N, C-alpha and C positions, 0 to 999 in steps of 0.2 A: 462688746465689739464682735462683728462677724468672724467666724473661724477663717473664712475666705472672703476678702472684700469683693463686692458685687457677686455674691453667691447666687446660684440658680437652684430653685426649689419648687415644690408643689404644695398644694393645700392638703389633699388627701385622696379624693376619689378619682377614678379613671374609668373610661367607657368599658362596659362589658363587651366581650366578643359576641358576635351574633348567636353562636351556639349556646353561650351561657344565658343570654336573654331567653332563648327557647327553653333551655333546661330548667331555669328558675320558675317557669310557669307550669312545669310538668314534673315537679319533684317526686310525685307519687309513683312515677314510672322508673325511678332509680333507687338502687340500694344505698345503704349508708357508705359502703366502701367506694361506690361509684361517685357519690356526691363529694366525698373527701378527695378523690382523684381529680374531679372537675375543679374543685377549689384550688388545688395545687397547680393545675394546668393554667387556670385563669390568672393566678398570681404570677406564674412564670411569664405569661404574655405581657402583663402590666410592667413587670420588671424589665423585660427585654425592650419594650418601647421606650421606657424612661432612660435606660442605660444607653440605648442606641442614640438617643437625643443628646446624651452627655451630661445629664443633670448632676449637680453636686449632692443633692438630697433626693431620695426616692421614698415612696411608700409602697404598700401592697396594693394600692389602687382601690382598697376596700372591696376587693373582688368577692370575698366570701360573705359580704353583707348583701344577700340576695334581694333584700328589700330594706330600705333604711329604717322604716317603722318596725317591722317584725324582727329585724336583726337585734335590736336592743329591747324592745318591748316584749319580745318573745322570751327574754331571760327573766322578766319580772313576774313575781308572784303578787297576787292581790289585784289583778286587773283582768278584764275580759276583752279580748281583741275584737275590734270591729272587723267583720268579715266582708262588708260591702262598702264600696265607695258611696259617699252621700250624693254624688253627681256623676253621671256617666257620659252625658252628651255636651256638646259645645266645646269652646276653646279649652285646652288643657290648662289647669291652674291649681293653685294651692287648695281651693275648696273641694277638690276631688280626693283629698287625702282624708281618710277616716280618723275619728277620734275614739279613744278607748275608754270604756267604763272602769271605774275603780270599784272593786268588790270587797276589798279587805285591806289589811295592812300591806303597804308596798314593801317588798323585799326582793333581794336578788342573791339567794344562797349559792348559786353557781357562778357568780360574777356576771360580767356582760360580754364575755367572749373576746375582749380586746387582747388579752395576753396570748391566747391561742393564735390570734391573727399575727401578732408581732413575732412569735416564735416561728411561725410558718415563713414569714418574710425573711427572718434571719437565716433560716435553714436553706432557703432557695436563692437568696441574693448573692451576687458576686462580691468580692472584696473591693473596696474603693469608695463607693458612694456612702454617705451617711444615711442611716435607716431611721425613718420617722414614723411614729404611731400617732393616731388621732382618735379623739373621743369626744362625744358631745357633752356639754356642760349641763348641770341640773336644770337651769332655767329653760334652755332650749328643749331638753328632753321632756320637761313638764308640759310643753305646748300641745302635745297630742293626747293628754289625759284630761278627762272631764272631772271638774270638782264635784264633791259630794259633801255630806254632813261632816265626815271625818276630816276631809281636806277641802275646806270651803273656797279656796281660790288658788290661782296659779302659784302664788308665793308659798302657800302651805304645801303644795305638791313638790315644789322646788326643795323645800327644807327636808322633805321625806327622801328625796332622791340624792341630796347632797352627800350624805355619808356613803351611799352606794358608789357614787362617782369617786369619792376620795379613796375608797378601798381599791377600786379598779386602777386608779392612778398609781397608788403605792405598789400594787402588784406588778404593774408594767415596769416600774423602776427596779423592783426586786428581780424581774426577769431579764434585766440588762438594757432596757431602753434608755438611751441618752438624749433623744430629741423627741419632744412630745408637743402636740398641739391640742389644747382644750378648746373645742369649737363652741362658741356661744353666738351664733348669728342672730338669734332672737333678740339678744341684747342690743345689737346695732340696729336691727329692724324697728325696735320699739322704743329706743332711747328718746325719741322726740315726744313721746306721750307718757313715759314713765320717769321715775327718778333715776338718773344715771348714776348718782352716788350710791344708791341702793344696789344697783347692778355690780358696781365695783366691789362693794363690801361682800356680796354673795360670791363673786368670783374669787376674791382673795381668800376667803374662808375655805373655799373648795380646794385651792391649790396649796394651802399652807403646809400640809404634811410633806410635799415633795419639793418645795422651793430650795434651791441650792443643790439639788440632787440630779438635775438634768437641765438641758436647754429647753426652756418652756416658751411657747408662743400661743397666741390666740388669733382667731380669724374674725375680722369685723367686715361683714358683707350684708347685703340687703335681700338675700333670698335668690334661689336659682332653680326652683322646681319647674321642670319642663322649660327651662330657659327664661323664666319670668321672675322678676323681683316682687317682693311683697311689702317692703317697707319704704318709708320716705328716704330717698337716696341722698342723704346729706350727713356728713360727719360732724358738722358744727354742733348739733345738739349733744353730742357725747363729750365734748371737751369744754372746759378743762378737766371735768371729773375723771375721764378715762386716763388721764396722766397718772392717776393713783393706782392703776391696775398693776398687779405684781407679776410681770412677765419679763422675759429677755427680748422678745420680738413681737411686734404687731404686724399682722397681715392686713393690708388695705386694698379694697376694690377700687381701681382707678381707670382701667382701660375702657370699660363699658360706660363710664361716665365722662369720657373725653377729657380725663385728667382734671376735672373740676376739683377744686380745693387742694391741688397738688402742693401748694405752698405750705399746707399743714404738716408735711413730712419734716419740715425744718425744726419746729419746736418739739415734735414727737421724737426726732432723732437726737435731741439733746438728752433724752432720758432712756430711750429704747433703740434697739435695732429696728429697722422698718423693712418689711417685705412688701414691695410695691407690686400690685397687680398690673402688669403691662401687656397681658394677653387677654382679649375679650372672649370668654367662654360662651357668651350668648350670641355671638356673631359667627357666620361662616366665611367672613373675610379672613383670609390667611395673612396675618401680619408678616411682612417681608423682613429680611435681615436688616435692611436699611431702616425700616420702621422702628424696629427694636432698638437699634443704635441711637436713633434720634430720641426715643423715649428715655433711654438710660441716661443720655447726656442731659436731658431736661431735669431728671431727678437729681443729677449731680450738681445742678444749680442751687439746690435747696438743702442737700444733705451730703456728708462725706462718704466716700466709697466704703470705708470700714464700717459704716452703719447700715449699708444698703444690701438687700438681696432682692431677687426678682422672681416672680411667679405668675401663673395665670390668676385672674381675678378671684376665682373660686375653684372648687373641685371640677374636674372635667367630665363627670359622669353623665351630664346632660348634653354633651357634645359628641358628635359622631367620631368614631375612632380614627377614621382617615384624616379628619380635620385636626383632631387632638395631636396626632403624631407629627403633622407638619408644623403646627403651631409651636409645639415644644422644641422641635429641631431648630426652627428659626429663632426662637427665643434664646436658646443656648448659644447659637452661633453669633447672634448680635451682641449679647452680653460679653462673650469671650473677646470679640473684636475690640470693644471699648476697654475691657480689662487690659488687653495687650497694649493698646494705644496709650493708655494712661499710666501703665506700669503698676496698676493696683494689685 
């Protein structure tokens, strides 16, 4: 059950301030101490925006992941990073993200940096909100690595990454993290064409060492690079197989899909808590407080308050900061009003 009925939370990422966008493209002009200072300052900004909105759960906004690919792949040994995008012109989309060659045994002797991120968040955050860390799962992380003779397909790469992710998860728990999201958006993007039961088995093996040691969630979405989806945007292909996934909470993308399949939160809530995405991160329409209240009430038609939390559909990194701030503020205000009205 939710620690707070109708809890307000986020997925993970938050928009970079403009100065950080600039700095991340010119890191060679800064020293190591200056980069560390920038990371602290950016996390302070993300924390302030989230706490100003009044969220029950906050993250570091993934502000020190200057680039999603390089942030994690930069920790891996046995790969050669793609330095150039495969496509420069035309509409921005997923095919502009490079894939990396595997050159040897995949390893991460320094970890993946998530522990340092969490420790920074804990050092800078005020008391009150729950602090959440996020980490990509092995199947999603495998998506940007090219198979070779040693690792002949994506599943083989996934198996190589799985113990690396397990160690990082365990290190986060040992560092004091009590709320953790293992992101596997690739599983929800490709469940329509792959075996969803196989995805569940991979996920459950990945999290086995930390089950019962934290509040664990996973985020099922359909992609959000440059505000674009990449998968078939339907949850039906994942179920009933995904009811076997070993988590406390499932995050579902609903707002950008006009709440299609919203009735599915009923059977899901019989087993898990459900974090419903009620804010569309791909749209610059700013949901009003009244919009949010209506959406929360609709969700309550299918699932009880003690099973529900509310969040944006996905991370906010692809949404302008001015819009993200307003969306979060209205989301929290709308949820709180329903919470007060219902006595939840």
